[in-house]
Structures are given as structure tokens and as C-alpha cells.
Backbone bond lengths (Angstrom), bond angles and torsions (degrees), N, CA, C in turn:
res aa  C-N    CA-C-N  psi(-1)  N-CA   C-N-CA  omega(-1)  CA-C   N-CA-C  phi
1 M - - - 1.463 - - 1.515 109.31 -
2 V 1.319 115.44 111.32 1.454 121.91 -177.22 1.506 109.05 -128.75
3 G 1.327 117.07 134.70 1.451 121.31 177.71 1.515 111.03 -74.13
4 K 1.319 114.82 176.66 1.461 120.01 179.07 1.522 110.04 -65.15
5 N 1.304 116.56 140.86 1.456 121.54 177.87 1.528 109.87 -86.31
6 N 1.305 116.11 125.61 1.459 121.83 177.68 1.520 108.60 -85.49
7 S 1.328 116.47 116.42 1.465 120.56 -175.34 1.524 112.77 -68.87
8 N 1.345 116.88 -15.59 1.461 120.35 -179.40 1.525 112.73 -82.39
9 L 1.312 117.06 -6.63 1.462 120.46 -177.78 1.522 109.87 -84.45
10 P 1.319 117.41 142.91 1.472 120.18 178.82 1.520 111.00 -71.67
11 P 1.327 118.17 155.62 1.470 121.28 178.35 1.530 111.03 -59.33
12 G 1.322 115.66 139.92 1.464 120.75 179.47 1.508 113.91 80.49
13 F 1.327 118.23 8.26 1.461 120.65 -178.30 1.527 110.48 -68.91
14 R 1.329 115.46 135.54 1.459 122.16 175.93 1.520 108.62 -130.16
15 F 1.323 116.59 141.72 1.457 121.45 -177.09 1.521 108.98 -113.39
16 H 1.329 115.83 98.64 1.466 121.52 -179.86 1.526 109.90 -132.95
17 P 1.324 117.81 67.24 1.467 120.30 -178.51 1.521 111.59 -74.76
18 T 1.314 115.77 155.00 1.464 121.52 175.00 1.528 108.95 -80.64
19 D 1.336 115.50 169.38 1.466 119.79 177.92 1.531 110.79 -60.23
20 E 1.322 116.11 -42.26 1.466 119.68 179.82 1.528 110.92 -63.54
21 E 1.315 118.30 -41.90 1.462 121.53 -179.78 1.524 111.61 -65.71
22 L 1.324 117.38 -37.99 1.462 120.12 177.71 1.520 111.18 -62.28
23 I 1.324 116.36 -38.96 1.464 120.37 -179.55 1.533 110.86 -73.46
24 M 1.324 117.34 -51.21 1.459 122.05 -169.08 1.531 113.64 -76.79
25 F 1.340 117.91 -35.67 1.465 120.02 -172.31 1.526 114.11 -108.62
26 Y 1.337 117.43 -12.44 1.461 119.19 -178.34 1.529 111.78 -120.07
27 L 1.320 117.69 -60.86 1.462 119.29 -176.81 1.532 111.25 -66.62
28 K 1.298 117.73 -42.23 1.464 120.52 -179.92 1.525 111.25 -64.12
29 N 1.322 117.44 -40.59 1.462 120.59 177.05 1.525 111.38 -66.10
30 Q 1.335 116.51 -40.06 1.465 120.00 179.41 1.527 110.68 -64.42
31 A 1.321 116.82 -40.96 1.466 120.60 -178.09 1.523 112.36 -69.20
32 T 1.316 117.25 -27.39 1.470 121.32 -179.34 1.518 112.44 -103.52
33 S 1.334 115.71 14.29 1.471 122.53 176.56 1.527 112.30 59.61
34 K 1.324 115.99 35.12 1.457 121.26 174.91 1.525 109.38 -103.78
35 P 1.326 118.88 151.39 1.471 120.26 179.79 1.529 111.55 -68.44
36 C 1.309 115.23 142.05 1.472 120.78 176.79 1.529 109.45 -80.73
37 P 1.338 117.74 161.36 1.471 119.95 179.04 1.520 113.09 -54.14
38 I 1.326 116.56 -32.61 1.464 121.09 176.84 1.524 107.83 -151.28
39 S 1.318 115.91 139.62 1.471 120.48 -178.11 1.522 109.49 -82.92
40 I 1.323 114.09 80.92 1.467 119.41 -175.00 1.520 112.21 -122.76
41 I 1.339 117.48 -9.05 1.458 121.78 -177.96 1.523 108.55 -113.24
42 P 1.341 118.95 113.65 1.472 121.25 -177.71 1.525 112.11 -81.54
43 E 1.316 115.48 164.37 1.461 122.85 175.12 1.521 108.81 -95.74
44 V 1.341 115.93 110.02 1.473 121.79 -176.37 1.526 108.44 -138.87
45 D 1.322 116.32 131.87 1.465 120.22 172.63 1.536 107.23 -79.57
46 I 1.320 116.64 94.47 1.468 120.80 -171.12 1.530 112.43 -67.28
47 Y 1.328 118.29 -19.78 1.464 120.44 -178.27 1.527 112.12 -78.62
48 K 1.318 117.06 -3.36 1.459 120.94 174.18 1.518 111.86 -94.84
49 F 1.329 115.69 5.57 1.466 121.06 -179.69 1.525 109.39 -136.74
50 D 1.328 115.00 158.51 1.465 120.39 168.16 1.518 108.43 -82.71
51 P 1.330 118.25 154.70 1.475 119.27 -173.68 1.513 114.41 -60.45
52 W 1.339 118.07 -33.48 1.468 119.71 -179.38 1.532 112.47 -72.74
53 E 1.335 117.77 -8.70 1.453 121.39 175.66 1.527 112.13 -92.47
54 L 1.317 117.14 -11.52 1.459 120.68 -173.91 1.527 115.35 -76.05
55 P 1.343 120.45 -33.31 1.471 118.85 -178.76 1.527 113.99 -54.07
56 E 1.318 117.76 -37.51 1.465 119.47 179.75 1.528 112.20 -74.64
57 K 1.329 117.39 -11.61 1.467 121.18 176.24 1.523 111.56 -89.35
58 A 1.325 117.31 -12.21 1.463 121.59 -175.86 1.517 110.82 -80.53
59 E 1.321 115.58 153.07 1.455 122.05 176.65 1.526 112.32 -81.92
60 F 1.320 115.37 -26.44 1.464 119.33 -175.65 1.524 108.15 -159.83
61 G 1.341 115.67 149.80 1.457 120.13 175.53 1.511 112.30 137.38
62 E 1.321 115.71 147.55 1.459 122.26 177.15 1.520 111.70 -117.46
63 N 1.328 116.76 -46.45 1.465 121.09 -178.72 1.523 113.17 -115.63
64 E 1.328 117.62 -10.37 1.455 122.31 176.52 1.524 108.54 -149.85
65 W 1.346 115.29 148.92 1.449 120.66 -172.22 1.524 109.26 -134.92
66 Y 1.339 115.93 140.97 1.462 122.61 -174.68 1.526 110.07 -113.44
67 F 1.361 114.94 142.85 1.460 120.75 -179.41 1.530 109.92 -145.78
68 F 1.336 115.12 145.52 1.458 121.75 163.77 1.530 106.41 -93.81
69 T 1.327 116.44 127.65 1.460 119.49 -177.92 1.521 110.46 -141.25
70 P 1.329 117.31 145.86 1.468 119.92 173.04 1.526 110.37 -81.87
71 R 1.314 115.20 165.26 1.459 120.33 176.30 1.529 109.00 -128.33
72 D 1.319 115.50 137.49 1.459 121.76 177.73 1.525 110.31 -106.46
73 R 1.310 114.66 161.79 1.460 120.62 177.64 1.526 110.31 -78.96
74 K 1.318 114.59 149.39 1.463 119.38 174.67 1.524 110.48 -79.37
75 Y 1.323 116.01 -37.62 1.469 121.84 177.76 1.529 108.72 -126.06
76 P 1.317 118.43 147.42 1.474 121.05 -175.65 1.522 113.92 -57.16
77 N 1.333 117.41 -35.97 1.462 120.19 -176.48 1.524 112.84 -104.95
78 G 1.313 117.89 12.40 1.455 120.79 -177.44 1.515 112.54 -109.89
79 V 1.333 114.41 177.22 1.466 120.48 178.45 1.529 111.39 -117.04
80 R 1.312 117.23 4.64 1.463 119.75 177.69 1.523 109.53 -77.19
81 P 1.335 117.15 134.74 1.474 119.46 179.74 1.518 111.68 -77.27
82 N 1.290 115.52 152.12 1.457 121.75 175.99 1.521 108.56 -83.86
83 R 1.344 117.88 115.71 1.471 122.89 -176.08 1.525 112.94 -102.21
84 A 1.310 118.85 8.22 1.463 121.35 -177.54 1.520 110.22 -73.95
85 A 1.336 115.26 140.48 1.463 122.63 176.20 1.529 108.57 -120.01
86 V 1.331 117.44 -162.52 1.460 120.86 -174.42 1.524 111.50 -68.52
87 S 1.310 117.89 -55.48 1.470 121.66 -176.05 1.522 112.72 -117.22
88 G 1.319 117.74 17.63 1.457 120.52 -179.37 1.511 111.03 -174.33
89 Y 1.315 115.43 -152.16 1.458 120.31 -177.76 1.522 109.48 -156.23
90 W 1.309 115.67 156.48 1.459 122.71 175.61 1.529 109.13 -95.84
91 K 1.329 115.27 133.48 1.461 120.71 -178.51 1.524 109.45 -123.13
92 A 1.331 115.52 129.83 1.467 120.39 -179.73 1.518 110.59 -66.62
93 T 1.319 115.96 145.34 1.455 121.81 177.73 1.522 109.15 -137.78
94 G 1.316 117.03 146.57 1.458 120.52 -179.61 1.523 111.48 72.18
95 T 1.313 115.39 -163.70 1.454 122.18 -179.57 1.528 110.03 -111.49
96 D 1.322 115.51 154.24 1.460 120.29 178.73 1.529 110.12 -67.35
97 K 1.328 114.38 145.19 1.463 120.70 179.41 1.526 109.63 -109.99
98 A 1.323 116.09 125.74 1.463 121.09 178.10 1.524 109.58 -77.10
99 I 1.329 116.65 136.44 1.462 122.75 179.31 1.523 108.15 -106.96
100 Y 1.325 116.57 130.68 1.460 122.42 -178.34 1.526 109.41 -120.19
101 S 1.332 114.04 146.07 1.453 121.73 168.96 1.523 106.59 -114.97
102 G 1.323 115.74 100.33 1.459 119.59 -168.27 1.517 108.55 70.57
103 S 1.298 116.89 -119.36 1.462 121.39 177.09 1.523 112.20 -105.08
104 K 1.319 116.73 4.25 1.459 121.09 -176.45 1.523 110.39 -95.04
105 Y 1.324 115.14 130.81 1.461 121.94 177.97 1.526 108.64 -79.31
106 V 1.359 116.36 117.79 1.463 119.56 -171.93 1.526 114.23 -118.42
107 G 1.326 118.75 -19.04 1.455 118.55 -177.34 1.518 113.28 -172.05
108 V 1.332 114.50 -178.43 1.466 122.40 -177.11 1.524 108.79 -132.94
109 K 1.321 115.01 141.04 1.469 121.86 175.98 1.521 108.64 -116.55
110 K 1.330 115.77 127.92 1.463 121.71 -179.75 1.520 109.03 -123.00
111 A 1.341 116.49 137.46 1.463 121.91 177.55 1.523 109.57 -101.58
112 L 1.342 115.72 137.96 1.458 121.64 179.65 1.519 110.03 -136.30
113 V 1.339 116.16 152.42 1.464 123.86 178.56 1.521 108.18 -120.85
114 F 1.327 116.41 140.65 1.466 120.25 -179.55 1.524 110.20 -89.21
115 Y 1.350 115.62 132.62 1.464 123.16 176.99 1.524 108.80 -116.82
116 K 1.317 116.88 134.70 1.453 121.92 175.17 1.526 109.59 -86.86
117 G 1.318 116.26 138.64 1.457 120.46 -178.48 1.518 111.13 102.68
118 K 1.325 114.58 -162.88 1.455 120.97 -178.18 1.531 110.20 -111.76
119 P 1.344 116.55 144.61 1.466 118.74 178.91 1.542 109.89 -69.35
120 P 1.321 118.23 149.63 1.485 125.60 4.17 1.525 113.08 -97.77
121 K 1.330 118.26 17.53 1.464 121.41 -174.97 1.529 111.71 -108.18
122 G 1.315 116.46 28.67 1.454 119.38 178.24 1.519 112.50 -70.82
123 V 1.314 115.58 157.50 1.469 122.75 179.67 1.524 108.44 -100.39
124 K 1.308 116.11 124.59 1.463 121.47 -177.28 1.522 110.90 -68.61
125 T 1.327 116.10 138.68 1.466 121.91 177.46 1.528 109.40 -115.32
126 D 1.328 115.64 -177.71 1.464 121.35 -179.96 1.525 112.36 -95.43
127 W 1.322 118.00 8.65 1.462 121.50 -178.75 1.530 109.66 -86.39
128 I 1.339 115.03 128.53 1.456 122.59 -176.01 1.528 109.24 -121.57
129 M 1.329 115.32 145.40 1.455 120.87 175.10 1.519 109.35 -130.32
130 H 1.335 116.13 134.87 1.458 123.24 169.31 1.524 107.12 -107.49
131 E 1.305 115.56 117.64 1.462 121.25 -177.52 1.529 109.57 -105.16
132 Y 1.317 116.30 125.90 1.462 122.64 179.44 1.536 108.69 -110.48
133 R 1.312 115.81 132.72 1.469 120.08 174.83 1.522 109.14 -137.97
134 L 1.311 115.46 153.64 1.461 120.70 178.15 1.523 110.68 -72.24
135 N 1.313 115.86 152.77 1.459 119.11 -177.61 1.521 112.58 -66.82
136 D 1.336 117.99 -21.62 1.464 120.83 -179.74 1.528 111.08 -112.10
137 S 1.351 116.41 24.03 1.466 119.45 -176.10 1.517 112.39 -72.10
138 R 1.336 117.74 -18.34 1.454 120.54 -177.38 1.535 112.21 -102.25
139 R 1.299 116.66 27.65 1.458 119.23 176.93 1.532 109.06 -68.29
140 P 1.306 117.72 150.52 1.470 120.55 -177.61 1.522 111.53 -59.27
141 T 1.321 116.14 136.90 1.464 122.81 178.30 1.523 109.21 -130.28
142 N 1.306 114.63 177.03 1.462 119.78 179.03 1.524 112.69 -86.56
143 N 1.349 117.10 -1.25 1.464 119.57 -177.61 1.522 111.68 -62.50
144 K 1.340 116.13 -40.65 1.456 120.02 -178.48 1.520 111.09 -66.01
145 Q 1.333 115.42 -39.17 1.454 119.19 179.95 1.524 110.82 -68.57
146 N 1.298 117.64 -30.39 1.464 121.41 179.84 1.523 112.69 -84.29
147 G 1.329 118.11 1.61 1.449 121.74 -179.97 1.508 113.82 81.63
148 S 1.326 118.12 13.74 1.456 121.62 -179.79 1.533 110.33 -79.76
149 M 1.337 115.90 147.32 1.462 121.54 176.76 1.523 111.83 -91.80
150 R 1.314 117.52 4.21 1.453 120.71 -178.04 1.533 110.22 -70.20
151 L 1.339 116.07 127.92 1.466 121.54 178.68 1.519 110.64 -99.23
152 D 1.311 116.38 -50.57 1.468 122.08 176.95 1.517 108.16 -130.32
153 D 1.324 115.42 139.33 1.461 118.32 176.22 1.521 110.86 -68.60
154 W 1.347 115.67 -44.46 1.462 118.76 -178.23 1.525 111.24 -144.57
155 V 1.315 114.79 134.94 1.459 123.01 163.40 1.521 106.47 -129.45
156 L 1.307 116.85 161.80 1.470 121.28 -179.69 1.522 107.90 -110.38
157 C 1.321 116.77 130.77 1.471 121.60 -177.03 1.529 110.75 -122.75
158 R 1.288 114.45 138.41 1.468 121.43 172.61 1.528 107.57 -114.08
159 I 1.306 117.45 122.67 1.466 123.57 -177.07 1.523 109.24 -112.89
160 Y 1.317 115.75 135.62 1.466 119.88 174.36 1.521 109.14 -155.11
161 K 1.314 115.35 163.12 1.457 121.64 178.06 1.513 109.28 -107.72
162 K 1.310 115.16 124.42 1.460 120.73 -178.28 1.515 110.64 -70.06
163 K 1.319 115.89 136.17 1.463 120.74 176.41 1.512 109.45 -70.77
164 N 1.328 115.61 136.84 1.462 121.15 -172.92 1.520 111.51 -107.66
165 M 1.347 117.68 41.01 1.463 121.56 -177.50 1.525 111.44 -68.24
166 G 1.334 116.22 -37.92 1.463 118.99 -177.32 1.509 112.45 -63.83
167 R 1.329 116.35 -42.18 1.458 120.17 -179.40 1.529 111.41 -66.61
168 A 1.337 117.12 -38.59 1.461 120.21 178.25 1.522 110.96 -65.87
169 M 1.335 117.23 -39.39 1.454 120.36 178.61 1.522 111.37 -65.73
170 E 1.328 117.68 -40.51 1.460 120.76 178.13 1.518 111.23 -62.13
171 Q 1.355 116.78 -37.70 1.448 120.03 179.02 1.524 111.28 -66.05
172 K 1.347 117.20 -40.53 1.465 120.34 178.64 1.520 110.98 -63.69
173 I 1.338 116.71 -42.04 1.464 120.39 179.70 1.518 110.39 -64.42
174 E 1.337 116.76 -40.39 1.457 120.45 179.83 1.523 111.45 -64.91
175 D 1.349 116.69 -41.65 1.457 120.11 178.67 1.527 111.21 -64.66
176 F 1.338 117.07 -40.91 1.457 120.45 179.88 1.527 110.65 -65.47
177 S 1.337 117.06 -40.63 1.452 120.84 179.64 1.517 111.26 -64.80
178 T 1.336 116.75 -37.87 1.455 120.85 179.33 1.522 110.83 -65.13
179 Q 1.343 117.33 -43.79 1.465 120.68 179.40 1.512 111.34 -65.31
180 T 1.320 117.85 -42.56 1.455 121.81 179.92 1.514 111.10 -65.41
181 G 1.356 116.10 -41.76 1.459 119.99 -179.70 1.508 111.78 -64.65
182 T 1.342 118.54 -37.76 1.458 121.64 179.75 1.518 111.16 -65.58
183 T 1.328 117.07 -39.21 1.460 121.33 179.87 1.521 111.72 -68.01
184 N 1.316 116.50 -39.77 1.458 120.11 -174.14 1.518 113.29 -82.16
185 D 1.340 118.35 -24.82 1.460 120.70 -176.47 1.516 111.52 -65.24
186 A 1.354 117.81 -32.23 1.453 120.73 -175.90 1.515 112.27 -64.71
187 S 1.315 117.60 -32.31 1.463 120.71 -176.43 1.516 112.15 -117.13
188 S 1.329 117.30 16.05 1.463 119.44 -176.05 1.517 111.97 -66.14
189 S 1.361 117.46 -27.90 1.452 119.94 -178.80 1.517 112.50 -71.18
190 Q 1.346 117.68 -19.02 1.453 121.12 -178.06 1.519 112.24 -106.95
191 M 1.303 117.32 9.81 1.460 119.99 -174.78 1.517 111.18 -107.63
192 L 1.293 113.96 146.99 1.452 122.07 174.84 1.508 107.49 -103.05
193 K 1.340 116.25 112.40 1.458 120.59 -172.13 1.511 110.41 -98.52
194 F 1.302 115.44 139.58 1.456 122.57 177.04 1.517 108.41 -117.57
195 P 1.317 117.98 153.19 1.461 119.97 174.78 1.521 111.29 -64.89
196 R 1.336 116.12 152.32 1.460 120.87 -178.78 1.523 111.79 -61.55
197 N 1.320 117.29 -41.86 1.461 121.94 179.70 1.531 108.61 -110.98
198 C 1.291 116.92 109.05 1.452 119.31 -179.58 1.521 108.98 -143.31
199 S 1.314 115.52 148.41 1.447 122.01 177.81 1.524 109.02 -107.34
200 L 1.334 115.76 176.58 1.459 119.49 177.62 1.520 111.77 -62.69
201 S 1.349 115.52 -34.75 1.462 118.25 179.49 1.519 111.26 -64.43
202 H 1.340 117.34 -36.24 1.457 120.34 177.95 1.521 110.87 -66.93
203 L 1.344 116.36 -39.57 1.464 119.23 178.96 1.521 111.48 -66.03
204 W 1.348 116.50 -35.90 1.471 118.45 176.15 1.525 111.11 -64.97
205 E 1.360 115.95 -38.80 1.461 118.96 178.52 1.518 111.44 -64.49
206 L 1.341 116.83 -30.58 1.454 120.85 177.58 1.528 112.60 -83.83
207 D 1.333 116.74 4.02 1.472 121.90 -178.93 1.524 111.84 59.19
208 C 1.327 115.77 34.55 1.452 119.92 179.48 1.520 112.49 -98.93
209 L 1.316 118.64 -6.77 1.447 122.82 179.35 1.521 109.33 -125.56
210 G 1.313 115.25 153.90 1.450 119.48 176.05 1.512 110.86 -80.74
211 S 1.271 116.15 -163.38 1.453 120.32 179.72 1.522 110.32 -77.37
212 I 1.323 116.11 168.70 1.460 121.18 -179.18 1.523 112.17 -60.57
213 P 1.364 120.11 -44.04 1.477 118.84 177.55 1.526 112.80 -58.18
214 Q 1.346 116.33 -35.07 1.458 118.03 179.29 1.521 111.25 -70.56
215 L 1.329 116.58 -35.79 1.457 119.64 177.69 1.520 111.65 -66.16
216 L 1.349 115.65 -35.93 1.456 120.38 -177.77 1.515 112.81 -81.34
217 S 1.322 116.54 -10.87 1.456 119.90 179.73 1.518 110.17 -72.53
218 E 1.338 116.93 130.99 1.460 121.18 -176.67 1.519 111.42 -75.44
219 N 1.352 117.76 -31.84 1.463 120.49 -173.21 1.513 112.75 -103.54
220 S 1.355 116.62 3.89 1.459 118.66 -174.90 1.507 111.81 -64.01
221 Y 1.338 115.89 -47.50 1.464 119.02 -176.52 1.530 111.25 -68.67
222 N 1.331 116.48 -48.49 1.462 119.68 -174.32 1.524 111.88 -63.19
223 S 1.355 116.86 -46.65 1.458 119.67 -176.41 1.513 111.18 -66.13
224 N 1.319 117.31 -43.53 1.456 119.53 -178.58 1.514 111.59 -68.55
225 F 1.329 116.54 -35.83 1.463 119.20 179.47 1.529 110.62 -68.08
226 E 1.362 117.82 -39.87 1.460 120.63 178.47 1.526 110.35 -65.60
227 N 1.333 116.95 -41.27 1.457 119.53 178.94 1.516 110.91 -62.92
228 Q 1.329 116.33 -39.19 1.455 118.90 -179.79 1.518 110.86 -66.60
229 Q 1.359 116.50 -38.65 1.458 119.74 178.75 1.530 110.22 -64.49
230 N 1.347 117.06 -41.54 1.462 120.35 179.05 1.520 110.98 -63.26
231 T 1.323 116.51 -40.15 1.467 119.76 -178.97 1.511 110.83 -63.70
232 L 1.357 115.85 -43.68 1.455 119.12 179.88 1.518 111.36 -72.14
233 G 1.353 117.78 -33.47 1.456 120.68 -179.02 1.511 113.22 -70.13
234 N 1.341 117.66 -31.30 1.462 121.46 -177.73 1.514 112.82 -88.94
235 S 1.292 118.30 0.59 1.463 120.05 -178.75 1.514 109.31 -72.18
236 G 1.346 116.74 143.28 1.449 121.80 -178.97 1.505 112.12 -82.99
237 N 1.363 114.71 -172.20 1.451 120.15 -179.50 1.520 111.69 -74.93
238 G 1.303 117.79 -26.62 1.461 120.50 -179.30 1.513 111.27 -70.56
239 H 1.329 114.56 164.87 1.453 120.48 179.92 1.520 109.14 -86.21
240 R 1.314 114.90 125.07 1.459 120.93 179.07 1.508 109.71 -115.88
241 E 1.243 113.27 150.09 1.460 117.34 174.51 1.514 108.67 -77.75
242 M 1.269 115.63 128.13 1.467 120.94 -177.01 1.520 109.79 -70.92
243 E 1.310 113.72 136.31 1.457 118.63 178.75 1.515 110.59 -68.75
244 K 1.294 114.29 151.52 1.458 119.29 179.44 1.520 109.78 -64.83
245 I 1.316 113.33 140.72 1.459 119.47 -178.44 1.517 108.77 -81.99
246 Q 1.302 115.80 123.53 1.452 120.83 -179.60 1.514 109.94 -86.39
247 L 1.327 115.60 158.74 1.451 121.27 178.56 1.530 109.36 -60.79
248 G 1.332 115.88 128.82 1.457 120.48 -178.73 1.505 112.76 100.24
249 E 1.391 118.39 -13.04 1.446 120.52 176.99 1.524 109.61 -90.49
250 M 1.321 115.63 165.40 1.464 119.15 -174.39 1.516 110.06 -146.74
251 L 1.344 115.43 134.29 1.459 119.51 172.60 1.510 109.26 -83.17
252 P 1.327 117.29 148.17 1.472 118.35 176.54 1.511 109.54 -66.04
253 Y 1.312 116.16 124.31 1.460 122.07 -179.17 1.519 109.34 -119.71
254 Q 1.288 114.63 147.55 1.455 120.61 -179.81 1.516 108.76 -103.75
255 H 1.326 116.43 131.10 1.478 121.23 -177.92 1.528 109.51 -77.13
256 M 1.305 115.13 123.30 1.467 120.09 -178.39 1.513 109.61 -129.15
257 D 1.358 116.58 127.33 1.472 123.13 172.40 1.507 112.61 53.73
258 S 1.317 117.53 44.11 1.462 125.88 170.77 1.519 113.27 70.49
259 M 1.345 120.88 -40.84 1.451 121.39 -174.38 1.522 111.89 -132.00
260 K 1.343 119.87 19.85 1.455 122.58 -179.89 1.529 108.77 -124.25
261 F 1.324 115.76 143.42 1.459 120.36 -179.49 1.524 108.22 -131.33
262 Q 1.335 115.74 131.68 1.445 120.36 -176.32 1.531 109.78 -115.15
263 A 1.293 116.22 132.71 1.459 120.38 -179.42 1.518 109.85 -66.03
264 S 1.348 116.80 133.36 1.460 121.13 -179.72 1.527 111.82 -85.63
265 H 1.338 117.96 -8.87 1.450 120.87 178.46 1.513 107.67 -117.47
266 S 1.328 118.42 119.97 1.453 121.64 -172.76 1.516 113.10 -69.25
267 N 1.370 119.15 -22.91 1.456 121.82 -177.44 1.509 113.10 -94.29
268 A 1.337 117.60 6.21 1.463 120.47 -177.32 1.515 110.26 -69.03
269 V 1.302 116.55 134.06 1.459 122.71 177.80 1.512 107.43 -123.97
270 L 1.317 116.21 119.82 1.457 120.95 -177.89 1.515 108.22 -91.52
271 N 1.306 115.55 101.09 1.457 119.91 179.11 1.510 112.82 -99.06
272 Q 1.339 117.01 -19.56 1.445 120.22 -176.02 1.522 109.49 -133.62
273 P 1.309 116.58 158.96 1.475 118.73 174.92 1.521 111.06 -58.63
274 F 1.306 116.03 147.30 1.458 120.55 -178.75 1.515 108.91 -129.27
275 F 1.324 113.89 162.77 1.468 120.82 -178.14 1.521 109.44 -96.87
276 M 1.321 114.99 127.63 1.464 120.87 177.92 1.525 108.47 -120.31
277 N 1.320 116.79 125.71 1.447 120.46 -179.60 1.516 110.42 -67.49
278 P 1.306 120.88 128.87 1.475 121.63 179.52 1.521 111.21 -67.94
279 M 1.335 115.44 172.06 1.456 121.59 -175.49 1.532 112.27 -77.12
280 F 1.306 117.25 -6.38 1.445 119.71 179.05 1.527 109.37 -132.02
281 Q 1.309 117.36 166.42 1.460 122.22 -176.50 1.515 109.69 -106.36
282 F 1.315 114.60 130.35 1.469 118.95 175.83 1.522 109.34 -76.84
283 Q 1.319 116.51 135.89 1.454 120.41 176.25 1.524 110.48 -93.00
């Protein structure tokens, strides 16, 4: 979405004014019928359009668009502005921000969000508006006496669409968590779960490691693992009662999901602490 290109602008021109500059050099000049530093902000009644229709009405802009627009009253005898648009409405959010030029109070900035539908059940969108008005824009005029619904002759609006990267990332994380949870739930009853962050002392408290001499032994893991393989390999077709696991012996375990281990023998019963070789080798 790109606004109209102004051929009078020099190459590489970018329009990024501050809040104070928008008030002092653009909105104030527009309200007093003085020329602006550059004719880059068109006069558009933005409430007669939906926000996604406004970029093509702008004179300049790629990701944000500026407009001078009038405001009408919501009720004939009130001072509330009418925020209704074609297919929705603009709703104020947050608190108004006072704009100063030096120490002088010169204007107000209000943030609004566009909702599709009718209040109060509108659907929030990613379209945002920053509305700038002069601090004396609501001075009494003859419009009310003449029966006019006009509240302000001119306010300055900046329209843009908020990037929705955060919401897309949350959806991806949720989908990944759902897939992972479905895979793990089927075998969760047969898995031995460990905390994500654990030290050797925690594993000893869980009786998942043998004593320090066994950990420091170079042949403890290899010899016990070979003996266990021989025992399982020589077993016959009949059902045998599994021998009790002695301290320092280890059942073959399959590494699952970085911190889960699943018993490869369905009849294994862990009655005593067993020795598990850590993921690194002690020197």
C-alpha cells in the first residue's frame, strides 16, 4: 500500500515529522489558512472511508499516511466526536498525550483503533490512528448556533497498520506445542521424565546415578552394558522373571526428547537405584 507519489519531491525524500512539528508547522498553518512547508498532506474526510481505503487517497507515504480531516459531533448538543466509519468505528485507546513546544502547551495527541462492525461487539483490527488537535481547537464557534454538526474544522491524522508479527509467532508456538504434546502423551505413562535444568546433585537425589567411584570408573558403563546385552540375548522364548537389578547395573534405555528415557523392556521393574552413565566422560 503506497500513496500517490508527489513529483515535486526530491529523490530520497522521507516524511517523518515529530509530534511538535506536526502541530506547529502543519496543523496550525492549516487551521489559520497559511501554507504548509510542503503540500504533502491532503484534505480528506477519513470517516467517509474505511482505513484500508485511505492509502490511495494520500499524497505520499508507504507505511503511514497523513490527512487533514474535519470532525463532526456525535450529538447535536454534545462535544463528543462522531467516530463512525463505513464498516466500523474508531475507538480511543490509552490516554491523551499533551504536545509541547518548549514549555508551551500547543496540542493533544490521541490514539485510536479501528473496529469492524457495530459497538460494542466490534472486531478489533490492526489499523491505528494518531489524531492531533490544537489545544484551542474546541473554542466556542457559531456552528452550534447555526445548527451545524461540525466540531472541529481541522485535525491532523496519521494512519498506519500495525505489524502483526507477535500474533503470528504465538500461533506457530501454539501449533508446535500441540504437535509435541500429542506425540508425547501416547507414551507418557512409560517415560521417566527429568527436569529441563538439572545438575548431577539433582540426579543423585533422584537415585538416577550411582556413587562417585562408579561414575569415575572407566569400565563401569561398558562392562555392565555388555553383561546386560548378553543376559537379554541369551534369554529363551519362555517368560522368565527378570533378575533384580544390582547397584551399578543399567537397563538399556532409549533417549527420547532430550530429557526423557523409555525402558526398552516392558517387563522391567525398577526396585533399586541403578547406575546411568552421564552424557559426558569424566577425565
